[in-house]
N, C-alpha and C positions, 0 to 999 in steps of 0.2 A: 504494500500500500504506500509506504514511504517512497519507494522507487518511482511509482507512478506520479506522485505529487512532485517529486524532484524533477522528473523528466518534463512534466508540463511546465514547470517554472523555467527550465532551461530553454524550451521552445519559445516561450514568450520573450526571452531576452535576446534571441537571435535577431540581428538587424534586418530590416526589410531591404528589398532590392533598391538600387540607387534611384530608379525612375519613379518610385512610389512617392517621393517628396515633391514631384513636379506637378504644379497646378495648371500650367498652360503650355501649349506646344506651338512651335512654328514648323509647319510641314510644307516641304517643297516637293511637288509631283512633276516629274518630267515625262513627257509623252513622245513616243518615237513612231516612225513610219511603219516599222515591221519588227519582227521578233529578234532581229540582230542587234537592236538598240544602238544603231550607229548614227542614224539621221534624226535629230531631235526636231519635232514639229510643233511642240506646245509646252507650256509651263503653267502650273497653278501654284499659288502661294497662299496658304491658310495660316494666318497669324491669330491664334486664339487670344493672345494678350492684348492686341490692338483691336480685335474684333473685325478683322478684315479678311476677305477672300477675293483674290483676283486671279484671272486667267488670261493668257495670251496664246494665240495660235490655235492649234487643233488638239482636241482630246481624243485619244485612241485607246484601244485595249492594251497597247504595249506601253507599260509605264514603270518607272522606278520612283521610289519615294524616300526622302530622308526627313528626319525630325530632330529638332533640338528643343531643349527646355527653355522657355522664355520667362517663367515665373516659378519661384520656389515657394512651397507652403511652409508655414511655421509648424513645428512639431511639438 
C-alpha cells in the first residue's frame, strides 16, 4: 500500500512536456505544387497571440507546417 502511494507521488512530481506551458502558437503552413515539396505555391501564417490568420498564394494538399510558442503560461 505504501509503495502505491509513493509511486503516485513520484508520478505527480515528474515535469510535464516542454510545450505544455505554451498558451499561444505561431504556425506557418507552406503549400507546394506536388508531393516532392520543391515548388512552394502558398503560405498561411496563424498567429494565435496576435489573433491573426493570413494566407498568400494557393493552398494545396501538399503542405508542411512549423510552430513556435509565442506566449508562455504562468504555472
